[in-house]
C-alpha positions in Angstrom: 213.5 123.6 40.3 215.7 121.7 38.1 215.3 118.3 36.7 218.4 116.4 38.6 217.7 112.8 37.0 217.9 114.5 33.2 220.7 112.8 31.0 222.8 116.1 30.9 222.5 116.2 34.8 223.7 112.7 35.1 226.8 112.8 33.0 227.7 116.0 35.0 227.3 114.3 38.1 229.7 111.3 36.5 232.4 114.1 35.3 232.1 116.0 38.6 232.9 112.3 40.5 236.3 112.3 38.6 237.4 115.6 38.0 239.9 117.3 40.3 238.4 120.2 40.4 235.0 119.0 41.9 236.7 117.2 44.3 238.6 120.0 45.5 235.5 122.7 45.6 233.3 122.3 48.9 230.3 120.5 48.3 227.8 123.5 49.7 229.5 125.1 46.7 228.4 122.4 43.9 225.3 122.6 45.5 224.4 126.0 45.0 225.7 125.6 40.6 223.0 124.7 38.3 223.4 121.7 35.5 224.6 124.8 33.3 226.9 126.2 35.3 228.2 122.5 36.2 228.9 121.5 32.3 230.5 125.4 31.7 232.9 124.5 34.8 233.2 120.8 32.9 234.1 122.1 29.3 236.2 124.6 30.7 238.6 122.1 32.6 238.3 119.3 29.9 239.0 121.5 27.1 242.0 119.8 25.4 242.8 122.6 23.1 245.5 124.3 25.7 247.3 121.5 26.6 248.3 120.1 23.4 251.9 121.0 22.4 254.0 120.2 19.7 257.1 119.3 22.4 255.4 117.7 25.8 258.5 116.3 27.4 257.9 115.3 31.2 260.8 113.8 33.2 260.7 112.4 37.2 263.8 111.2 39.0 264.5 110.4 42.2 267.5 112.2 43.5 268.9 112.3 47.5 265.8 110.1 49.0 263.1 112.6 46.9 261.8 112.9 43.8 262.0 115.7 41.1 260.7 116.7 38.0 261.4 118.8 34.7 258.9 119.5 32.4 259.6 121.0 28.9 256.7 121.7 26.6 256.9 124.1 23.5 254.4 125.1 20.4 252.9 127.6 19.3 252.5 130.6 21.5 248.4 131.1 22.4 248.8 133.2 25.4 248.0 136.9 24.7 250.5 139.9 25.2 248.8 140.8 28.8 248.9 137.1 30.3 252.9 137.0 29.1 253.6 139.9 30.9 251.9 138.6 33.7 253.7 135.6 33.8 257.3 137.6 33.4 256.6 139.0 36.6 255.2 136.3 38.2 257.7 133.8 37.2 261.0 135.5 36.1 263.7 133.6 34.7 266.6 134.8 36.5 266.3 133.1 40.2 268.7 131.4 41.7 267.2 127.9 41.5 267.2 128.3 37.3 270.6 129.9 37.4 271.8 126.6 39.6 269.4 124.4 37.0 271.0 126.0 33.8 274.9 126.0 35.3 274.0 122.2 36.5 272.8 121.0 32.8 275.4 123.1 31.4 278.6 121.1 33.5 276.3 118.0 32.8 277.0 118.2 28.8 280.8 119.1 29.3 281.6 116.7 31.3 279.5 114.5 28.8 281.3 116.2 25.7 284.9 115.3 27.8 284.1 112.1 28.3 283.3 111.6 24.8 286.0 113.3 23.9 288.5 111.2 26.2 286.9 108.2 24.4 287.3 109.6 21.0 290.8 110.4 21.1 291.4 106.7 22.9 289.8 105.2 19.6 291.9 107.3 17.1 295.2 106.0 18.9 294.7 102.6 17.9 
């Protein structure tokens, strides 16, 4: 029988209540885990090493009564070749939504450039 009053069990219990992973797991499953298993899960979920990106831009905007988000992250590649191949297969770059996004982004860029060019040429006319 495990000592559920130990400091480790108490710390794990507090972390479990605040963790999104633990809130998604059924209570019967959590009851089957030992304190060591719960601690290992907590360490795996809260490990900050994978979440540190050199570039981390997150934007959310309301468009047509719904909120949409864009996330851009970049930094040193830490995934294995196997995982990169898996991601390329499951998340292809050439999808209809991605094509529309890039066309829209290019259109917005060129529209802004045309407006800037029009304003700049008007300034030179003076």
